[in-house]
Biopython code that builds the backbone (N, CA, C, O; Angstrom):
import numpy as np
from Bio.PDB.StructureBuilder import StructureBuilder

atoms = [
    (1, "MET", "N", (139.121, -14.508, 56.542)),
    (1, "MET", "CA", (140.255, -15.133, 56.208)),
    (1, "MET", "C", (140.200, -15.350, 54.502)),
    (1, "MET", "O", (139.151, -15.324, 53.858)),
    (2, "ILE", "N", (141.367, -15.536, 54.004)),
    (2, "ILE", "CA", (141.532, -16.093, 52.756)),
    (2, "ILE", "C", (142.055, -17.542, 52.893)),
    (2, "ILE", "O", (143.061, -17.787, 53.559)),
    (3, "VAL", "N", (141.374, -18.460, 52.271)),
    (3, "VAL", "CA", (141.397, -20.116, 52.482)),
    (3, "VAL", "C", (141.816, -20.514, 51.116)),
    (3, "VAL", "O", (141.085, -20.266, 50.157)),
    (4, "TYR", "N", (143.033, -21.160, 50.968)),
    (4, "TYR", "CA", (143.355, -21.882, 49.869)),
    (4, "TYR", "C", (143.104, -23.371, 50.044)),
    (4, "TYR", "O", (143.593, -23.961, 51.006)),
    (5, "VAL", "N", (142.334, -24.012, 49.115)),
    (5, "VAL", "CA", (142.107, -25.443, 49.231)),
    (5, "VAL", "C", (142.249, -26.278, 48.051)),
    (5, "VAL", "O", (141.717, -26.106, 46.954)),
    (6, "ASP", "N", (143.016, -27.181, 48.408)),
    (6, "ASP", "CA", (143.533, -28.021, 47.360)),
    (6, "ASP", "C", (142.312, -28.915, 46.887)),
    (6, "ASP", "O", (141.429, -28.999, 47.740)),
    (7, "ILE", "N", (142.079, -29.593, 45.719)),
    (7, "ILE", "CA", (141.047, -30.268, 45.399)),
    (7, "ILE", "C", (141.349, -31.728, 45.455)),
    (7, "ILE", "O", (140.945, -32.336, 46.446)),
    (8, "ASP", "N", (141.991, -32.367, 44.543)),
    (8, "ASP", "CA", (142.185, -33.653, 44.651)),
    (8, "ASP", "C", (142.632, -34.153, 45.963)),
    (8, "ASP", "O", (143.527, -33.545, 46.551)),
    (9, "GLY", "N", (142.140, -35.116, 46.434)),
    (9, "GLY", "CA", (142.357, -35.572, 47.936)),
    (9, "GLY", "C", (142.266, -34.824, 49.027)),
    (9, "GLY", "O", (142.893, -35.070, 50.057)),
    (10, "VAL", "N", (141.457, -33.832, 48.873)),
    (10, "VAL", "CA", (140.756, -33.015, 49.824)),
    (10, "VAL", "C", (139.241, -33.064, 49.560)),
    (10, "VAL", "O", (138.466, -33.535, 50.392)),
    (11, "ILE", "N", (138.870, -32.597, 48.455)),
    (11, "ILE", "CA", (137.553, -32.557, 48.249)),
    (11, "ILE", "C", (137.032, -33.540, 47.125)),
    (11, "ILE", "O", (135.917, -33.469, 46.607)),
    (12, "CYS", "N", (138.001, -34.456, 46.833)),
    (12, "CYS", "CA", (137.377, -35.417, 45.943)),
    (12, "CYS", "C", (138.726, -36.691, 45.846)),
    (12, "CYS", "O", (139.861, -36.485, 46.275)),
    (13, "THR", "N", (138.446, -37.485, 45.443)),
    (13, "THR", "CA", (139.256, -38.905, 45.202)),
    (13, "THR", "C", (139.694, -38.954, 43.785)),
    (13, "THR", "O", (138.769, -38.778, 42.992)),
    (14, "VAL", "N", (140.822, -39.140, 43.281)),
    (14, "VAL", "CA", (140.896, -39.471, 42.045)),
    (14, "VAL", "C", (141.899, -40.491, 41.766)),
    (14, "VAL", "O", (142.891, -40.263, 42.458)),
    (15, "GLU", "N", (142.053, -41.594, 40.982)),
    (15, "GLU", "CA", (143.015, -42.295, 40.571)),
    (15, "GLU", "C", (144.042, -41.600, 39.449)),
    (15, "GLU", "O", (143.753, -41.073, 38.375)),
    (16, "GLY", "N", (145.148, -41.761, 39.988)),
    (16, "GLY", "CA", (146.300, -41.087, 38.859)),
    (16, "GLY", "C", (145.542, -39.674, 38.553)),
    (16, "GLY", "O", (144.930, -38.931, 39.320)),
    (17, "GLU", "N", (145.808, -39.569, 37.130)),
    (17, "GLU", "CA", (145.410, -38.273, 36.583)),
    (17, "GLU", "C", (144.080, -38.362, 35.961)),
    (17, "GLU", "O", (143.759, -37.509, 35.134)),
    (18, "ASP", "N", (143.105, -39.515, 36.346)),
    (18, "ASP", "CA", (141.842, -39.362, 35.873)),
    (18, "ASP", "C", (141.019, -38.574, 36.543)),
    (18, "ASP", "O", (140.088, -39.073, 37.175)),
    (19, "TYR", "N", (141.217, -37.286, 36.517)),
    (19, "TYR", "CA", (140.251, -36.206, 36.731)),
    (19, "TYR", "C", (138.783, -36.483, 36.371)),
    (19, "TYR", "O", (137.890, -36.497, 37.220)),
    (20, "GLU", "N", (138.625, -36.661, 35.312)),
    (20, "GLU", "CA", (137.139, -36.770, 34.869)),
    (20, "GLU", "C", (136.271, -37.698, 35.611)),
    (20, "GLU", "O", (135.052, -37.572, 35.506)),
    (21, "ASN", "N", (136.696, -38.468, 36.230)),
    (21, "ASN", "CA", (136.258, -39.489, 37.034)),
    (21, "ASN", "C", (136.328, -39.450, 38.633)),
    (21, "ASN", "O", (136.028, -40.412, 39.341)),
    (22, "ALA", "N", (136.770, -38.199, 39.111)),
    (22, "ALA", "CA", (137.010, -37.846, 40.634)),
    (22, "ALA", "C", (135.591, -37.984, 41.292)),
    (22, "ALA", "O", (134.579, -37.579, 40.719)),
    (23, "ILE", "N", (135.577, -38.524, 42.414)),
    (23, "ILE", "CA", (134.661, -38.534, 43.147)),
    (23, "ILE", "C", (134.689, -37.585, 44.219)),
    (23, "ILE", "O", (135.728, -37.409, 44.856)),
    (24, "PRO", "N", (133.569, -36.919, 44.488)),
    (24, "PRO", "CA", (133.456, -35.851, 45.463)),
    (24, "PRO", "C", (133.510, -36.429, 46.978)),
    (24, "PRO", "O", (132.864, -37.431, 47.282)),
    (25, "ILE", "N", (134.150, -35.881, 47.711)),
    (25, "ILE", "CA", (133.900, -36.143, 49.130)),
    (25, "ILE", "C", (132.851, -35.118, 50.088)),
    (25, "ILE", "O", (133.136, -34.160, 50.807)),
    (26, "TRP", "N", (131.848, -35.602, 49.846)),
    (26, "TRP", "CA", (130.624, -34.620, 50.354)),
    (26, "TRP", "C", (130.979, -34.161, 51.754)),
    (26, "TRP", "O", (130.866, -32.953, 51.957)),
    (27, "VAL", "N", (131.328, -34.812, 52.602)),
    (27, "VAL", "CA", (131.614, -33.942, 54.077)),
    (27, "VAL", "C", (132.767, -33.090, 54.144)),
    (27, "VAL", "O", (132.952, -32.361, 55.119)),
    (28, "ASN", "N", (133.826, -33.151, 52.830)),
    (28, "ASN", "CA", (134.771, -32.051, 53.046)),
    (28, "ASN", "C", (134.272, -31.102, 52.317)),
    (28, "ASN", "O", (134.613, -29.990, 52.719)),
    (29, "ILE", "N", (133.351, -31.095, 51.066)),
    (29, "ILE", "CA", (132.792, -29.864, 50.510)),
    (29, "ILE", "C", (131.861, -29.290, 51.379)),
    (29, "ILE", "O", (131.671, -28.074, 51.351)),
    (30, "SER", "N", (131.248, -30.033, 52.158)),
    (30, "SER", "CA", (130.304, -29.182, 53.326)),
    (30, "SER", "C", (131.213, -28.461, 54.133)),
    (30, "SER", "O", (130.939, -27.275, 54.319)),
    (31, "LYS", "N", (132.409, -28.995, 54.740)),
    (31, "LYS", "CA", (133.086, -28.038, 55.531)),
    (31, "LYS", "C", (133.774, -26.857, 54.842)),
    (31, "LYS", "O", (133.840, -25.778, 55.431)),
    (32, "ILE", "N", (134.229, -26.998, 53.758)),
    (32, "ILE", "CA", (134.628, -25.593, 53.229)),
    (32, "ILE", "C", (133.523, -24.911, 52.637)),
    (32, "ILE", "O", (133.770, -23.748, 52.317)),
    (33, "ASN", "N", (132.099, -25.425, 52.352)),
    (33, "ASN", "CA", (131.167, -24.626, 51.991)),
    (33, "ASN", "C", (130.804, -23.683, 53.143)),
    (33, "ASN", "O", (130.417, -22.523, 52.998)),
    (34, "LYS", "N", (130.998, -24.401, 54.446)),
    (34, "LYS", "CA", (130.582, -23.628, 55.757)),
    (34, "LYS", "C", (131.621, -22.598, 55.799)),
    (34, "LYS", "O", (131.233, -21.499, 56.194)),
    (35, "LEU", "N", (132.892, -22.711, 55.470)),
    (35, "LEU", "CA", (133.771, -21.359, 55.752)),
    (35, "LEU", "C", (133.388, -20.480, 54.939)),
    (35, "LEU", "O", (133.438, -19.346, 55.415)),
    (36, "TYR", "N", (132.914, -20.566, 53.583)),
    (36, "TYR", "CA", (132.218, -19.674, 52.685)),
    (36, "TYR", "C", (131.130, -19.137, 53.154)),
    (36, "TYR", "O", (131.129, -17.907, 53.091)),
    (37, "ASN", "N", (130.008, -19.721, 53.697)),
    (37, "ASN", "CA", (128.873, -19.180, 54.467)),
    (37, "ASN", "C", (129.256, -18.165, 55.632)),
    (37, "ASN", "O", (128.589, -17.165, 55.899)),
    (38, "GLU", "N", (130.406, -18.550, 56.285)),
    (38, "GLU", "CA", (130.823, -17.661, 57.461)),
    (38, "GLU", "C", (131.433, -16.343, 56.774)),
    (38, "GLU", "O", (131.640, -15.430, 57.574)),
    (39, "GLY", "N", (131.704, -16.125, 55.654)),
    (39, "GLY", "CA", (132.341, -15.036, 54.992)),
    (39, "GLY", "C", (133.632, -14.966, 54.739)),
    (39, "GLY", "O", (134.227, -13.890, 54.686)),
    (40, "HIS", "N", (134.160, -16.044, 54.569)),
    (40, "HIS", "CA", (135.612, -16.323, 54.256)),
    (40, "HIS", "C", (135.851, -16.543, 52.830)),
    (40, "HIS", "O", (135.073, -17.165, 52.108)),
    (41, "THR", "N", (137.124, -15.930, 52.384)),
    (41, "THR", "CA", (137.233, -16.166, 50.815)),
    (41, "THR", "C", (137.859, -17.528, 50.407)),
    (41, "THR", "O", (138.851, -17.994, 50.967)),
    (42, "ILE", "N", (137.442, -17.907, 49.761)),
    (42, "ILE", "CA", (137.686, -19.554, 49.287)),
    (42, "ILE", "C", (138.323, -19.332, 47.865)),
    (42, "ILE", "O", (137.827, -18.711, 46.925)),
    (43, "TYR", "N", (139.632, -20.030, 47.925)),
    (43, "TYR", "CA", (140.457, -20.179, 46.423)),
    (43, "TYR", "C", (140.453, -21.423, 46.359)),
    (43, "TYR", "O", (140.895, -21.959, 47.375)),
    (44, "TYR", "N", (140.071, -22.210, 45.426)),
    (44, "TYR", "CA", (140.444, -23.622, 45.153)),
    (44, "TYR", "C", (141.343, -23.838, 44.324)),
    (44, "TYR", "O", (141.102, -23.541, 43.154)),
    (45, "SER", "N", (142.672, -24.429, 44.676)),
    (45, "SER", "CA", (143.662, -24.640, 43.975)),
    (45, "SER", "C", (144.164, -25.689, 43.613)),
    (45, "SER", "O", (144.224, -26.544, 44.495)),
    (46, "THR", "N", (144.685, -26.050, 42.311)),
    (46, "THR", "CA", (145.119, -27.420, 42.250)),
    (46, "THR", "C", (146.273, -27.632, 41.224)),
    (46, "THR", "O", (146.444, -26.719, 40.416)),
    (47, "GLY", "N", (147.031, -28.651, 41.161)),
    (47, "GLY", "CA", (148.390, -28.810, 40.471)),
    (47, "GLY", "C", (147.882, -29.585, 39.098)),
    (47, "GLY", "O", (148.730, -30.054, 38.338)),
    (48, "ARG", "N", (146.657, -29.686, 38.846)),
    (48, "ARG", "CA", (146.155, -30.572, 37.497)),
    (48, "ARG", "C", (146.712, -29.895, 36.397)),
    (48, "ARG", "O", (146.552, -28.680, 36.278)),
    (49, "GLY", "N", (147.412, -30.621, 35.500)),
    (49, "GLY", "CA", (148.070, -30.099, 34.478)),
    (49, "GLY", "C", (149.520, -29.506, 34.588)),
    (49, "GLY", "O", (150.279, -29.253, 33.653)),
    (50, "SER", "N", (149.741, -29.336, 35.948)),
    (50, "SER", "CA", (151.052, -28.709, 36.062)),
    (50, "SER", "C", (152.479, -29.415, 35.628)),
    (50, "SER", "O", (153.553, -28.821, 35.528)),
    (51, "VAL", "N", (152.223, -30.944, 35.372)),
    (51, "VAL", "CA", (153.201, -31.305, 34.550)),
    (51, "VAL", "C", (152.952, -31.605, 33.143)),
    (51, "VAL", "O", (153.699, -31.376, 32.191)),
    (52, "THR", "N", (151.778, -32.159, 33.144)),
    (52, "THR", "CA", (151.366, -32.651, 31.553)),
    (52, "THR", "C", (151.096, -31.333, 30.719)),
    (52, "THR", "O", (151.153, -31.352, 29.490)),
    (53, "LYS", "N", (150.850, -30.382, 31.317)),
    (53, "LYS", "CA", (150.557, -28.907, 30.523)),
    (53, "LYS", "C", (149.016, -29.181, 30.083)),
    (53, "LYS", "O", (148.506, -28.160, 29.623)),
    (54, "ILE", "N", (148.389, -29.992, 30.102)),
    (54, "ILE", "CA", (146.829, -30.091, 29.717)),
    (54, "ILE", "C", (146.107, -28.934, 30.567)),
    (54, "ILE", "O", (146.462, -28.671, 31.716)),
    (55, "ASP", "N", (145.234, -28.371, 30.012)),
    (55, "ASP", "CA", (144.455, -27.362, 30.488)),
    (55, "ASP", "C", (143.348, -27.918, 31.200)),
    (55, "ASP", "O", (142.408, -28.131, 30.434)),
    (56, "TRP", "N", (143.136, -28.204, 32.285)),
    (56, "TRP", "CA", (142.109, -28.728, 33.054)),
    (56, "TRP", "C", (140.857, -27.759, 33.792)),
    (56, "TRP", "O", (139.956, -28.133, 34.543)),
    (57, "TYR", "N", (141.132, -26.541, 33.337)),
    (57, "TYR", "CA", (140.420, -25.353, 33.886)),
    (57, "TYR", "C", (138.698, -25.616, 33.944)),
    (57, "TYR", "O", (137.989, -25.641, 34.950)),
    (58, "ASP", "N", (138.369, -25.769, 32.762)),
    (58, "ASP", "CA", (136.921, -25.685, 32.361)),
    (58, "ASP", "C", (136.167, -27.023, 33.036)),
    (58, "ASP", "O", (135.110, -26.992, 33.667)),
    (59, "MET", "N", (136.939, -28.142, 32.754)),
    (59, "MET", "CA", (136.537, -29.437, 33.384)),
    (59, "MET", "C", (136.532, -29.521, 35.028)),
    (59, "MET", "O", (135.760, -30.219, 35.686)),
    (60, "THR", "N", (137.484, -28.721, 35.513)),
    (60, "THR", "CA", (137.335, -28.622, 36.978)),
    (60, "THR", "C", (136.548, -27.704, 37.380)),
    (60, "THR", "O", (136.080, -27.858, 38.508)),
    (61, "GLN", "N", (136.207, -26.626, 36.694)),
    (61, "GLN", "CA", (135.248, -25.473, 36.907)),
    (61, "GLN", "C", (133.748, -26.246, 36.819)),
    (61, "GLN", "O", (132.914, -25.970, 37.682)),
    (62, "LEU", "N", (133.501, -26.984, 36.013)),
    (62, "LEU", "CA", (132.135, -28.040, 35.882)),
    (62, "LEU", "C", (132.231, -28.808, 37.124)),
    (62, "LEU", "O", (131.249, -28.944, 37.853)),
    (63, "GLN", "N", (133.431, -29.340, 37.408)),
    (63, "GLN", "CA", (133.135, -30.160, 38.545)),
    (63, "GLN", "C", (132.665, -29.584, 39.821)),
    (63, "GLN", "O", (131.726, -29.926, 40.539)),
    (64, "LEU", "N", (133.542, -28.619, 39.943)),
    (64, "LEU", "CA", (133.245, -27.746, 41.294)),
    (64, "LEU", "C", (131.578, -27.248, 41.406)),
    (64, "LEU", "O", (130.944, -27.130, 42.454)),
    (65, "LYS", "N", (131.087, -27.002, 40.031)),
    (65, "LYS", "CA", (129.650, -26.223, 40.095)),
    (65, "LYS", "C", (128.576, -27.700, 40.099)),
    (65, "LYS", "O", (127.437, -27.587, 40.550)),
    (66, "SER", "N", (128.950, -28.714, 39.690)),
    (66, "SER", "CA", (128.205, -30.070, 39.763)),
    (66, "SER", "C", (128.291, -30.479, 41.180)),
    (66, "SER", "O", (127.392, -31.195, 41.621)),
    (67, "TRP", "N", (129.380, -30.067, 42.037)),
    (67, "TRP", "CA", (129.331, -30.604, 43.322)),
    (67, "TRP", "C", (128.777, -29.660, 44.303)),
    (67, "TRP", "O", (128.710, -29.948, 45.498)),
    (68, "GLY", "N", (128.401, -28.600, 43.847)),
    (68, "GLY", "CA", (127.853, -27.698, 44.715)),
    (68, "GLY", "C", (128.963, -26.861, 45.553)),
    (68, "GLY", "O", (128.681, -26.359, 46.641)),
    (69, "CYS", "N", (130.171, -26.758, 44.997)),
    (69, "CYS", "CA", (131.164, -25.939, 45.882)),
    (69, "CYS", "C", (131.035, -24.545, 45.625)),
    (69, "CYS", "O", (130.855, -23.971, 44.551)),
    (70, "LYS", "N", (131.148, -24.113, 46.717)),
    (70, "LYS", "CA", (130.945, -22.450, 46.801)),
    (70, "LYS", "C", (132.504, -22.001, 47.013)),
    (70, "LYS", "O", (133.311, -22.645, 47.684)),
    (71, "TYR", "N", (132.756, -20.903, 46.389)),
    (71, "TYR", "CA", (133.993, -20.320, 45.978)),
    (71, "TYR", "C", (134.142, -19.048, 45.441)),
    (71, "TYR", "O", (133.177, -18.442, 44.975)),
    (72, "HIS", "N", (135.501, -18.493, 45.471)),
    (72, "HIS", "CA", (135.449, -17.010, 44.830)),
    (72, "HIS", "C", (136.480, -17.144, 43.588)),
    (72, "HIS", "O", (136.372, -16.431, 42.590)),
    (73, "LYS", "N", (137.529, -18.164, 43.749)),
    (73, "LYS", "CA", (138.260, -17.916, 42.588)),
    (73, "LYS", "C", (138.930, -19.626, 42.434)),
    (73, "LYS", "O", (139.176, -20.257, 43.462)),
    (74, "LEU", "N", (139.128, -20.131, 41.302)),
    (74, "LEU", "CA", (139.729, -21.252, 40.849)),
    (74, "LEU", "C", (141.010, -21.043, 40.391)),
    (74, "LEU", "O", (141.158, -20.230, 39.479)),
    (75, "ILE", "N", (142.109, -21.703, 40.912)),
    (75, "ILE", "CA", (143.492, -21.559, 40.252)),
    (75, "ILE", "C", (143.978, -22.948, 39.945)),
    (75, "ILE", "O", (144.080, -23.844, 40.783)),
    (76, "VAL", "N", (144.298, -23.056, 38.537)),
    (76, "VAL", "CA", (144.657, -24.280, 38.011)),
    (76, "VAL", "C", (145.962, -24.371, 37.448)),
    (76, "VAL", "O", (146.238, -23.468, 36.657)),
    (77, "GLY", "N", (146.938, -25.338, 37.681)),
    (77, "GLY", "CA", (148.263, -25.300, 37.196)),
    (77, "GLY", "C", (149.156, -24.717, 38.276)),
    (77, "GLY", "O", (149.991, -23.918, 37.849)),
    (78, "ARG", "N", (149.159, -24.903, 39.350)),
    (78, "ARG", "CA", (150.258, -24.349, 40.513)),
    (78, "ARG", "C", (151.494, -25.329, 40.258)),
    (78, "ARG", "O", (151.411, -26.285, 39.487)),
    (79, "PRO", "N", (152.454, -25.059, 40.855)),
    (79, "PRO", "CA", (153.545, -25.852, 41.028)),
    (79, "PRO", "C", (153.534, -27.562, 41.465)),
    (79, "PRO", "O", (152.971, -27.928, 42.497)),
    (80, "HIS", "N", (154.138, -28.404, 40.660)),
    (80, "HIS", "CA", (153.944, -29.600, 41.221)),
    (80, "HIS", "C", (154.782, -29.830, 42.438)),
    (80, "HIS", "O", (155.941, -29.423, 42.364)),
    (81, "TYR", "N", (154.389, -30.431, 43.583)),
    (81, "TYR", "CA", (155.312, -30.858, 44.528)),
    (81, "TYR", "C", (154.463, -32.130, 45.145)),
    (81, "TYR", "O", (153.320, -32.556, 44.978)),
    (82, "ASP", "N", (155.818, -32.594, 46.095)),
    (82, "ASP", "CA", (155.272, -33.879, 46.689)),
    (82, "ASP", "C", (154.954, -33.848, 48.313)),
    (82, "ASP", "O", (154.481, -34.776, 48.969)),
    (83, "LEU", "N", (155.340, -32.523, 48.794)),
    (83, "LEU", "CA", (154.989, -32.060, 50.142)),
    (83, "LEU", "C", (155.013, -30.734, 50.256)),
    (83, "LEU", "O", (155.888, -30.064, 49.706)),
    (84, "ILE", "N", (154.035, -30.203, 50.997)),
    (84, "ILE", "CA", (154.054, -28.562, 51.477)),
    (84, "ILE", "C", (154.323, -28.543, 52.804)),
    (84, "ILE", "O", (153.716, -29.369, 53.486)),
    (85, "ILE", "N", (155.188, -27.702, 53.419)),
    (85, "ILE", "CA", (155.215, -27.554, 54.645)),
    (85, "ILE", "C", (154.978, -25.773, 54.842)),
    (85, "ILE", "O", (155.692, -25.007, 54.194)),
    (86, "ASP", "N", (154.117, -25.345, 55.611)),
    (86, "ASP", "CA", (153.746, -24.140, 55.954)),
    (86, "ASP", "C", (153.284, -24.063, 57.406)),
    (86, "ASP", "O", (152.748, -24.942, 58.082)),
    (87, "ASP", "N", (153.586, -22.913, 57.707)),
    (87, "ASP", "CA", (153.190, -22.596, 59.311)),
    (87, "ASP", "C", (151.570, -22.436, 59.287)),
    (87, "ASP", "O", (150.936, -22.665, 60.317)),
    (88, "ARG", "N", (151.000, -22.087, 58.241)),
    (88, "ARG", "CA", (149.507, -21.665, 58.295)),
    (88, "ARG", "C", (148.641, -23.044, 57.945)),
    (88, "ARG", "O", (147.414, -22.949, 57.977)),
    (89, "ALA", "N", (149.207, -24.233, 57.635)),
    (89, "ALA", "CA", (148.476, -25.192, 56.779)),
    (89, "ALA", "C", (147.970, -26.047, 57.781)),
    (89, "ALA", "O", (148.623, -26.291, 58.796)),
    (90, "LYS", "N", (146.738, -26.566, 57.544)),
    (90, "LYS", "CA", (145.708, -27.418, 58.371)),
    (90, "LYS", "C", (145.199, -28.268, 57.247)),
    (90, "LYS", "O", (144.980, -27.988, 56.068)),
    (91, "ARG", "N", (145.025, -29.766, 58.158)),
    (91, "ARG", "CA", (144.340, -30.889, 57.292)),
    (91, "ARG", "C", (142.929, -30.409, 57.283)),
    (91, "ARG", "O", (142.537, -29.551, 58.075)),
    (92, "ILE", "N", (142.060, -31.044, 56.255)),
    (92, "ILE", "CA", (140.633, -30.901, 56.176)),
    (92, "ILE", "C", (139.992, -31.860, 57.683)),
    (92, "ILE", "O", (138.903, -31.585, 58.188)),
    (93, "GLU", "N", (140.731, -32.765, 58.112)),
    (93, "GLU", "CA", (140.176, -33.338, 59.213)),
    (93, "GLU", "C", (140.260, -32.462, 60.213)),
    (93, "GLU", "O", (139.373, -32.657, 61.043)),
    (94, "GLU", "N", (141.150, -31.349, 60.531)),
    (94, "GLU", "CA", (141.000, -30.463, 61.599)),
    (94, "GLU", "C", (140.039, -29.367, 61.564)),
    (94, "GLU", "O", (139.965, -28.559, 62.489)),
    (95, "LEU", "N", (139.135, -29.302, 60.298)),
    (95, "LEU", "CA", (138.036, -28.300, 60.532)),
    (95, "LEU", "C", (137.061, -28.876, 61.207)),
    (95, "LEU", "O", (136.056, -28.234, 61.509)),
]
sb = StructureBuilder()
sb.init_structure("model")
sb.init_model(0)
sb.init_chain("A")
sb.init_seg("    ")
for serial, (resi, resn, name, xyz) in enumerate(atoms, 1):
    if name == "N":
        sb.init_residue(resn, " ", resi, " ")
    sb.init_atom(name, np.array(xyz, "f"), 0.0, 1.0, " ", f" {name:<3s}", serial, name[0])
structure = sb.get_structure()
């Protein structure tokens, strides 16, 4: 499977746009790493910078590395939204 994983609110907590001080959620990172270890393709995707146009790629990449996140690709700057509705969506609690 190819699995897209949001960052903020899924594998870390963050206050507003204070991304530099995001706090990892270790249990959720472990769940995603397990999917990676099982052979799934992991894409981390975030809306960081979508509204402000600030480039958060390098800092986000460093965070993922320091948190031990296993993944194949990082996508920064996807469209901003408040709700996603998708027939293939799953909450982290369901893994």
